[in-house]
C-alpha positions in Angstrom: 3.2 15.0 -16.5 2.0 14.9 -12.9 -0.8 17.4 -11.9 -0.1 17.0 -8.1 3.0 18.8 -6.6 5.8 16.7 -5.2 5.4 18.3 -1.8 3.0 16.3 0.6 2.4 19.3 2.7 1.3 21.3 -0.4 -0.9 18.3 -1.4 -2.5 18.2 2.1 -3.1 22.2 1.9 -4.6 21.9 -1.6 -7.0 19.0 -0.5 -7.9 20.9 2.6 -8.8 23.9 0.5 -10.7 21.8 -2.1 -12.6 20.5 0.7 -13.4 23.7 2.1 -14.4 24.9 -1.1 -16.9 22.2 -1.6 -18.2 22.5 2.0 -18.3 26.3 1.8 -19.8 26.4 -1.6 -22.7 24.0 -0.7 -23.4 26.1 2.4 -23.5 29.3 0.2 -25.9 27.7 -2.3 -28.1 26.5 0.3 -28.1 30.1 1.9 -28.4 31.8 -1.5 -31.6 29.7 -2.5 -33.2 30.0 1.0 -32.9 33.6 0.7 -34.3 33.8 -2.8 -37.2 31.6 -1.8 -37.8 33.7 1.3 -37.8 37.1 -0.6 -40.0 35.5 -3.4 -42.6 34.4 -0.6 -42.4 37.8 1.2 -43.1 39.4 -2.5 -46.0 37.2 -2.8 -47.4 37.8 0.5 -47.2 41.3 -0.3 -49.0 41.2 -3.6 -51.8 39.1 -1.8 -52.0 41.7 0.9 -52.5 44.5 -1.7 -55.4 42.5 -3.3 -57.0 42.1 0.0 -56.5 45.7 0.7 -58.0 46.9 -2.5 -60.9 44.5 -1.9 -61.4 46.1 1.4 -61.4 49.4 0.0 -64.0 48.4 -2.7 -66.0 47.2 0.0 -66.0 50.3 1.9 -66.6 52.7 -0.8 -70.0 53.2 -2.5 -68.8 53.2 -6.1 -65.5 52.7 -8.1 -65.9 56.3 -9.2 -65.4 57.7 -5.8 -62.3 55.4 -5.6 -61.0 56.7 -8.6 -61.4 60.2 -7.3 -59.3 59.4 -4.4 -56.1 57.7 -5.8 -54.0 58.4 -2.7 -55.8 55.7 -1.0 -54.0 53.1 -3.2 -51.2 55.0 -4.7 -49.3 55.3 -1.3 -49.7 51.5 -0.5 -47.5 50.8 -3.5 -44.5 53.3 -2.6 -42.0 52.6 -5.7 -42.1 52.5 -9.5 -41.7 48.6 -9.4 -45.3 48.0 -8.1 -48.2 48.0 -10.4 -52.0 48.0 -10.0 -55.1 47.3 -12.3 -58.6 47.0 -11.8 -60.8 46.0 -14.8 -64.4 45.6 -15.3 -66.1 42.4 -16.9 -65.8 44.0 -20.3 -62.3 44.5 -20.2 -62.4 48.2 -19.6 -59.7 50.0 -17.4 -61.2 51.3 -14.1 -58.0 51.9 -12.2 -54.5 51.8 -13.4 -51.1 52.6 -11.5 -48.6 51.6 -14.3 -45.3 53.6 -13.8 -43.6 51.5 -16.7 -46.6 51.7 -18.8 -46.6 47.8 -19.2 -49.0 46.1 -21.3 -52.3 44.8 -19.4 -51.6 41.1 -18.7 -54.1 38.6 -20.1 -55.1 36.5 -17.1 -57.3 33.5 -16.6 -60.3 33.9 -14.3 -59.6 33.6 -10.6 -62.3 33.2 -8.1 -59.6 32.7 -5.5 -56.3 34.6 -5.6 -53.8 33.4 -7.9 -50.1 34.0 -8.2 -47.7 33.7 -11.2 -45.5 35.7 -13.8 -46.8 37.7 -16.7 -46.3 35.4 -19.7 -45.1 38.6 -21.7 -43.0 39.9 -19.1 -41.3 37.0 -16.8 -39.7 39.5 -14.7 -43.2 40.9 -13.5 -44.8 38.9 -10.8 -48.5 39.1 -10.5 -51.4 38.2 -8.0 -54.9 38.4 -9.4 -58.6 38.1 -8.2 -62.0 38.2 -9.7 -64.4 40.1 -7.5 -68.1 39.7 -7.8 -70.2 43.1 -7.3 -73.7 44.5 -7.6 -72.4 46.7 -10.3 -70.6 44.0 -12.0 -67.7 41.8 -11.7 -64.2 43.2 -11.3 -60.7 41.9 -11.8 -58.0 43.0 -9.3 -54.4 42.7 -10.5 -51.3 43.6 -8.3 -47.9 43.3 -9.6 -44.3 43.8 -9.1 -41.1 43.8 -11.0 -38.2 41.6 -9.8 -35.6 44.3 -10.7 -35.1 45.2 -7.0 -35.1 41.7 -5.9 -32.4 40.6 -8.7 -30.3 43.7 -7.7 -30.2 42.5 -4.2 -29.5 38.9 -4.9 -26.8 40.1 -7.4 -24.9 41.9 -4.5 -25.6 38.9 -2.3 -24.0 36.7 -4.9 -21.0 38.9 -5.1 -20.4 38.8 -1.4 -21.0 35.1 -1.5 -18.2 34.7 -4.0 -15.9 37.0 -2.2 -16.5 35.2 1.0 -15.9 31.7 -0.7 -12.6 33.1 -2.1 -11.5 34.4 1.1 -12.4 31.1 2.7 -10.5 28.9 0.3 -7.4 31.1 0.7 -7.7 30.9 4.5 -8.4 27.3 4.4 -5.3 26.8 2.3 -3.2 28.9 4.4 -4.3 27.0 7.6 -4.0 23.8 5.6 -0.4 24.5 4.8 0.5 25.6 8.5 -1.4 22.4 9.9 0.3 20.1 7.4 3.8 21.7 8.1 3.2 21.1 11.7 1.7 17.7 11.6 4.4 16.4 9.2 7.1 17.6 11.5 7.5 14.1 13.1 7.8 12.6 9.5 10.7 15.2 8.8 12.5 14.0 12.1 12.1 10.6 10.9 13.6 11.2 7.6 16.5 13.1 9.3 17.2 10.3 11.7 17.0 7.7 8.7 19.4 9.9 6.6 22.0 9.8 9.4 22.0 5.9 9.1 25.0 4.8 6.9 27.0 1.7 6.7 29.2 2.9 9.4 26.3 3.7 11.7 24.1 0.9 10.8 23.6 0.0 14.6 21.5 3.2 15.2 17.8 2.8 15.5 14.9 5.1 14.7 12.7 6.7 17.5 9.7 4.8 18.3 7.4 7.8 17.9 5.0 6.2 20.5 2.6 9.3 20.2 1.9 8.9 16.7 0.5 5.5 15.8 1.1 5.7 12.0 4.9 6.8 12.4 5.1 4.1 15.4 4.3 1.3 13.1 6.7 3.0 10.1 9.4 3.3 12.7 9.1 -0.3 14.0 9.0 -1.6 10.5 12.2 0.3 9.6 13.9 -0.7 12.7 13.1 -4.3 11.8 14.6 -3.8 8.3 17.8 -2.2 9.8 18.1 -5.1 12.1 18.0 -7.4 9.1 20.4 -5.2 7.0 22.8 -5.0 10.1 22.7 -8.8 10.3 23.2 -9.1 6.6 26.3 -6.7 6.8 27.7 -8.7 9.7 27.2 -12.1 7.7 28.5 -10.6 4.5 31.5 -9.3 6.6 32.2 -12.6 8.1 31.6 -14.3 4.6 34.4 -11.9 3.0 36.7 -12.8 5.8 36.2 -16.4 5.6 36.3 -16.4 1.7 39.5 -14.7 2.0 41.0 -17.1 4.4 39.6 -20.0 2.6 41.3 -19.1 -0.9 44.5 -17.6 0.7 45.3 -21.3 2.0 45.3 -23.1 -1.2 46.9 -20.2 -3.0 49.6 -19.9 -0.4 50.3 -23.7 -0.8 50.4 -23.4 -4.5 52.7 -20.3 -4.4 55.0 -22.0 -2.0 55.2 -25.2 -3.8 55.9 -23.2 -7.1 58.7 -21.4 -5.5 60.4 -24.6 -4.1 60.3 -25.9 -7.5 61.8 -22.8 -9.1 64.8 -22.8 -6.5 66.7 -25.5 -8.3 66.3 -28.1 -10.7 64.1 -31.1 -9.8 63.7 -34.6 -10.9 60.8 -35.7 -13.1 59.2 -37.6 -10.0 59.4 -34.6 -7.8 57.9 -32.3 -10.4 55.1 -35.0 -10.8 54.3 -35.1 -7.0 54.3 -31.4 -7.1 51.9 -31.1 -9.9 49.6 -33.8 -8.2 49.6 -31.6 -5.0 48.9 -28.6 -7.0 46.1 -30.2 -8.9 44.4 -31.2 -5.3 44.7 -27.3 -4.4 43.2 -26.5 -7.9 40.5 -28.9 -7.2 39.6 -27.6 -3.9 39.4 -24.2 -5.3 37.2 -25.3 -8.2 34.7 -27.0 -5.7 34.8 -23.8 -3.6 34.0 -21.6 -6.5 31.4 -24.0 -7.7 29.6 -24.1 -4.5 29.8 -20.3 -4.3 28.1 -20.0 -7.8 25.3 -22.2 -6.8 24.6 -20.3 -3.6 24.5 -17.0 -5.7 22.0 -18.7 -8.1 19.9 -20.3 -5.7 19.4 -17.3 -3.7 18.1 -15.1 -6.7 14.2 -14.2 -6.5 13.7 -15.8 -9.9 15.4 -19.2 -9.0 12.5 -21.6 -8.6 13.0 -25.4 -8.4 11.8 -27.7 -11.2 9.4 -29.8 -9.3 8.9 -33.4 -10.3 7.7 -36.6 -8.5 10.6 -38.1 -7.0 11.3 -41.5 -5.6 13.2 -41.1 -2.5 14.1 -44.6 -2.3 15.8 -44.9 -5.4 17.5 -41.5 -5.3 18.9 -42.8 -1.7 19.9 -46.1 -3.3 21.8 -44.2 -6.2 23.6 -42.1 -3.5 24.7 -45.0 -1.3 26.1 -46.8 -4.1 28.0 -43.5 -5.1 29.3 -43.2 -1.5 30.0 -46.9 -1.1 33.7 -46.6 -1.7 34.3 -43.6 0.9 32.1 -45.4 3.5 34.1 -48.6 3.2 37.4 -46.9 3.8 36.1 -45.9 7.4 34.1 -49.1 7.8 30.9 -47.3 7.8 27.6 -49.1 6.6 25.2 -47.0 4.8 21.5 -48.0 5.5 18.4 -46.9 3.2 15.2 -47.1 5.2 13.5 -44.1 2.9 10.5 -45.1 1.3 8.3 -42.3 0.0 7.7 -39.9 -3.1 8.0 -36.2 -2.9 7.3 -33.2 -5.3 10.7 -31.8 -5.5 13.6 -30.8 -7.9 15.4 -34.2 -8.3 18.9 -32.7 -9.1 18.6 -30.2 -6.0 17.4 -32.9 -3.7 20.1 -35.2 -4.7 22.8 -32.4 -3.9 21.3 -31.6 -0.6 21.1 -35.3 0.5 24.6 -36.0 -0.9 25.9 -33.2 1.2 24.4 -34.6 4.3 25.7 -38.1 3.5 29.4 -36.7 2.9 29.1 -34.9 6.0 28.0 -37.8 8.0 30.7 -40.4 6.3 33.5 -37.3 7.3 32.5 -36.9 10.9 30.7 -40.2 11.8 32.5 -42.8 14.0 34.3 -45.5 12.1 32.8 -48.8 12.0 29.1 -47.5 12.7 26.0 -47.1 10.5 24.8 -44.2 8.7 21.0 -44.4 8.3 18.8 -42.6 5.9 15.1 -42.6 6.7 11.8 -40.9 6.0 9.0 -40.1 8.4 5.7 -38.6 7.1 2.8 -36.6 8.8 -0.3 -35.0 7.4 1.5 -32.0 6.2 5.0 -32.7 6.2 7.8 -35.2 4.8 11.1 -35.5 6.9 14.0 -37.0 5.2 16.8 -37.8 7.8 20.5 -38.7 8.1 21.6 -40.0 11.2 25.3 -40.9 12.4 27.1 -41.7 15.3 30.0 -39.6 16.5 31.1 -36.7 18.6 28.4 -34.5 20.0 27.9 -31.0 18.3 28.3 -28.5 21.0 25.1 -26.2 21.6 27.1 -23.1 21.0 28.0 -24.4 17.4 24.2 -25.2 16.6 23.0 -21.5 15.3 26.1 -21.0 13.1 26.1 -24.7 11.8 24.5 -23.7 8.6 26.5 -20.6 7.9 29.0 -20.2 5.1 32.6 -21.7 5.7 31.7 -22.3 9.3 33.3 -25.4 11.1 32.8 -26.9 14.3 36.5 -27.8 14.6 39.5 -25.6 14.2 40.8 -27.5 11.2 40.2 -26.1 7.8 42.1 -28.6 5.5 40.5 -32.0 5.5 40.7 -34.6 2.7 37.4 -34.1 0.5 36.5 -31.0 2.8 33.6 -29.3 1.0 35.2 -25.8 2.1 32.6 -25.0 4.7 29.9 -24.4 2.1 28.2 -27.9 2.3 25.4 -27.2 4.9 24.9 -23.4 3.6 24.0 -25.2 0.2 21.6 -27.7 2.0 20.0 -24.7 3.7 19.7 -22.9 0.5 18.0 -25.9 -1.3 15.4 -26.1 1.3 14.6 -22.5 1.3 13.9 -22.9 -2.3 11.8 -25.6 -1.5 9.9 -23.5 1.0 11.3 -26.2 3.6 13.7 -26.3 6.2 16.6 -28.2 7.6 17.1 -29.1 11.1 19.9 -30.7 13.3 20.0 -32.4 16.6 22.9 -33.8 18.3 23.3 -36.0 21.4 24.7 -39.2 23.0 22.3 -41.1 20.6 24.2 -39.4 17.5 23.6 -36.6 15.2 20.6 -36.2 12.9 20.1 -33.8 10.0 16.5 -33.6 8.7 15.2 -32.2 5.6 11.6 -31.0 6.2 9.3 -30.6 3.3 5.6 -29.2 3.4 3.7 -31.8 1.3 0.5 -29.8 1.2 1.4 -28.8 -2.4 2.4 -32.5 -3.3 -1.2 -33.8 -2.1 -2.9 -31.0 -4.1 -1.3 -32.4 -7.1 -2.4 -35.7 -6.2 0.9 -37.2 -5.3 1.6 -39.3 -2.5 3.5 -37.4 0.7 
């Protein structure tokens, strides 16, 4: 169970009230203790003043008896029932006593100088005492005052402090609520704008909120996310359209041929030719489905390549032998100039390189070489496939690695990969944290697989 409320404005109001409570409480405690110390100091000064006053009276009076016969001289200076006065001789005999509450005479240590302290038997009684030497004998002067009045006043002050603190916290909560409501208004505006964006209005963007730094950063991040989503939706829409077109063509061929076979009886040879043609369409559909499944699996977050030390020369030699027949049909010579080792998934690397070689054989000029080579730097390794042929127009370059994209209008070429071959190459390179590049000019077309060899070097493998 969560303690904090789900409303952000209420959380801010509570935190503001809690902070105000701590601050006001600290100030109240400081003021209370300051007042308590000030009152105690004033009471002590009053007690010391009474001792000095009594000592002056004793000096001005010829005998203690004359002072006892004039009680108004010292009783008036006390003024209330919480004040006390004792004058005791050296033998402990009471000479003068002002004791409204009939308290027991305190037992105090000798004090040649004025002393302050509480009565050990009555802690609420504050005392000041002094031993005075006279010709007739030593006297002990004791002045006291009970703390009842002081405690009553401090108690009333504490009550007012609590009331002021409670009122301050409530006011801080109310102000915090109003401030948070107003301060979070841009957030609510941002949420309203975001709620209005759906698949039909994904082109809309959020305000930049330039007057609020935090929301400006958030709105920019959300707009960038919307930009990526819009591109993803557009790509998905094109993918669905291209997929429907690609699958409709072989399915239409299969349906047309089947209808022709069912129109009338055919010879065995005609049935065999029709089945062979249907088998080609089935193989085309199977390759397309296999490529789509491979792309879907390779783009999953958990799909990580199983890297191993791979000899590129040996791998390229195997592929050259595999494509030797296809190359011979067009008079193309496969030239292997690769010579390096790479930390990569051998199966994925073989598939990517095979797609590039098949693409070079399909679109390369007849009776020309296709060269596979490597180039290494301190941090990268490039595996390139170069062929001579028609130059790829610049307008096709940004889309050449998209699914089902073809540079020419024809979609039914023998051995066609269904427009997914280069998309698979890009997906494999992304899985290896690398990239695929293409250049095309009058010297030919070159596809480059660029690998980051930093990891390979850290594993102690040659780049």
